[in-house]
Every structure is written in structure tokens, then in C-alpha cells.
N, C-alpha and C positions, 0 to 999 in steps of 0.2 A: 459691389457698387462701381459705377463708371467714374472716371476721373472727374467728369462734369458734375456728377452728384456729390462727390467728395468736396470739390471746390465750391459748391453752392453753400457750404458751411463756413466759408471765410468770414471772420468777424467784420462787422460793418454791413451797410446796405448797398449792394452793387447790382447794377442792371444785368439782366440775362446776357446781353451782348458782351459785357465786360468779362463775365465768367467764361464765355465761349472763346474770347480772345486769349485769356490766360491759359485755357486748356490747350489751345492750338500752339501757343509759344512754348509751353512746358513739354508738349509732345515733340516739338522740333528740337528742343534742347536734348531730350533723352535719345531720340533716334539719330540725330546728327553727331552726338557726343562732342559738341563744341559750343562755345558762345560766340563764334564767328558768324555774324548775320549773313554774310555772303554765302557761307556754306549751308546755314540754316534755311535760306530761302528755297533751296532745292528740295528740302524735305517738305516744306510748306505746301509746295505745289501738289504733293501726293496726299498730305494730311488734310488740307483744307477742303478738298473736294470741289464740286461745282464746276463751272465752266473754266477751262484752262486759260491762264493769263500769261503775259510775258514775264520772264524771271524778274525784271526790274520792278514790276508791280508788287510781287511777293516781298521784295526787299523793302520797298516803300511802306508796305503794311507793317513790317517788323519795326522800322524806325519810327513810324507814327505811334505804334503801341507804346514804346518807351518814352517818346517825347510827350505823349498825352498823359501818361500816368505818373511820370517821374515826380511832379509837384504834389501829387496826392498822397494819401496814406495807404494806398493799395499795397505797396511792397512791404510796409511795416505790418499790415494786416496779414499778408501772406506768410511772413515770418512767424507771427503769433499763431497762425493756423498750423504751421509745422510743429510748434511746441505743443499744441493741443493733441497732436497725433502721437506724442511721445509721453503720455502720463505714466509716471512710475518707472520709466526706462532710463532716465538721465542719471548718469554716474556723477559727472561734474561739468564744469564749464572751462573752456580754453580761450585764451586771449592771445592773438598773434597779429603781426603786421606783415604786409608784403608790398614790395615796391615794383612799379612798372614804368616802362618808358616807351612812349608811342611817338616816334620821330623825336622831336625836341621837347615834347611834353612829358613832364615827369609827375608821377602821382604816388601816393601812399595809401593803401587800403588797410584799415584797422577792422579786424573781424572778431566777433565774439561767437563761439560755437559751443553747442551742447554735445558732450561725448556720450553716445549711447551704443552699447554693444560693440565697442571698438571703433566706431565711426564718428567723426567730427561733423555735425550738422550746423552750418551757419545759421544763427538766429538773429544777429544784429550786425550791422556794418556801417562804416562811413568812409568816404573817399576824401583825401586831403590833397590839395594841389601843391605838394612840395615833397622833396626827397629827404630821407634821414629820420632819425629817431624823433618821436613826438614828445613834446614837453609834458611835465607832470600835469599842468593845468588842462592841456588838450585831452589827456587821458581821463582826468577827473570829469571833464565835461561830457566826454563820450560815455563813460559808465553812468553818469547821472541820468543821461537821456535814456540809456538802455534800461536802467532801473525803473524809469517812469512807465515803461511798457511791459517789462518782464520782471517777475518776482524771483530774485536771486537769493533772497535772505536764507541763510542756513546752508547754502551750497558751497562747494569748494571751487575756487578759482585757480587755475594753473597757468603760469605764464613764464616766459624766459627772462633773462637778466637785463634786457633793455627796459623792462617795466619795473623800475625801482624808484625809490624817492621817499623821503620822510612824510611829506604831505600826502603822497599817494597811498602809503601804507596806513596812515591815519584815516584817510577817507574810506578805504576798504573795511577797516575794523569798525568804523562808525556805521557803515552800511550793513553790518551783521554778516559780512562775507569772510569765510576762512579762506586763506590763500597759501599756495606753495609757489615760491618764486626764487629762482636761482640767484645767487649774489656773486659779484666778482670777488676774488680772493683778496682779503685785507680791507674790504670796504667797511665803513663805519667804525674803524678801530678807535678813532679819536673820541667820538661820543660815548662809545662803550666803556673805554678806560676812564673817561672823565666822570663816569657814573660810579667809579670805584671798583669796577670789575676787571679781571685780567683777561684780555682778548685771547691769549694763547691757551689759557685754561678752558675757556669756553669752547674754543675750537676742538680741543682734545675730547671734551665731553660729547660734542656734537658728532664726532667720528666714531664713537663707540657704538656697538650693536644695540638694537632695542630703542626704546623711547628716548628722545633727546631731552636731557636735563639742562641743556645750555640755554637758559632763559635770560633774556635782558630786556630793558626798556628803552624805547626810542620815541621821544616826543609824547610820552604818556601812553604809548602803545606797547603792549607786552608781546614780544616775539621770541620764537624758539630758534 
């Protein structure tokens, strides 16, 4: 199948011209190996075909594409289309954030990716206009929206130690999501010991080989 034929199966009803534009932009991304529109425009001159235009015209076509479709569901539907191409191949989901600075403009991108055959494929993301770790509520809102379009129930979510918090863990458990998240050493000692368990004894059990028997409860959520 051609890329155009495959993209014609994008969820939602899109005009043929929209699918053609998506096809050209994807081809430019793949051949230029960059998301830099200024470099992508050089590839567009070759890919788009037709009467040659000035380089600035190809650049404007790229910017118009993103300006036109950013407010629509196209990008969400594209991500769902990616998920449809990975049936039975998803091992687990990964959650991570990355920070960027463009001049004086700082932003934080939170990305949910599906891990398949050792490759992390982004399936949901959001851009935040601030730097630093996101709050628990921001992360919960992000996952709530992701869950509204992607069925994650029963899958394993893997994240780093910036993604911690009692309310956050409770939300993941209530959403039927198993999770493996690193913790900072010594964290939650007080609530663990307040429940009548010895933190040091739990830590020793957790470091033993095999299945961890270091089980404790945090805000009604049973954790290992």
C-alpha cells in the first residue's frame, strides 16, 4: 500500500486534500530527518512535484499546514492511527517529559509513548509553557485526557522518579493501570512507619532477589 492509501484510514472524516498534505509533510519529515521547517522546505520542493516554486512558498505551505490543523483533532487522530497499526505489539507505555528553550521562550513537553519491539512510539503529548517538573494535578489532567482517547487499562506504565505523588499513584491505580516508577531514597518513610511497618525492613525485602514481598499501603493504594 502507498502511504496515501494507509493514511486514508485515519480515524475521522478528512478531505482527500488533507490526507495529501499529511502525506507530503510526513515524507518531508522522513527524508529530511529533522523537524526544522526551514530544512524540510528543501525536501518539499522535490516531493510535492508540480511547477517549481520559490523556497519561501514551500516554507509557507508547511507553516499553513500546522496553523490550519493545530486547533482540530487531526493530530490526535493521527496518533490513534499509529496505535491501530500496532495491534498486539505494544509491550508497555512510557511517560517522560522534556524541556526546550527557544530564545527566551521556555516550554515543557510531556509525552506518552507505546514501547514496541524496543522502540518508543509517541501516542499522546502536550506542550506546557513553563519550565520544571509538572504538578500532580497537571499530570493527572494529562493522563485523564489521554485515557479518554486511548485504552490503557491493564497495561504497564513506566516512568522516572519525577512522576511521584500520593494522589498521582491513587489516580493510576483507580484507572486500572499498573505502574513501575522509581522513588527517591527514603521517600514516604513517615507514612509507611505511621502505618505500623518498619521502613528499613521493607527496604531489605525489596532488595532481595525474586518477587518483592515489600508491600505497603499509601492512601488506600497497595504498593510494592
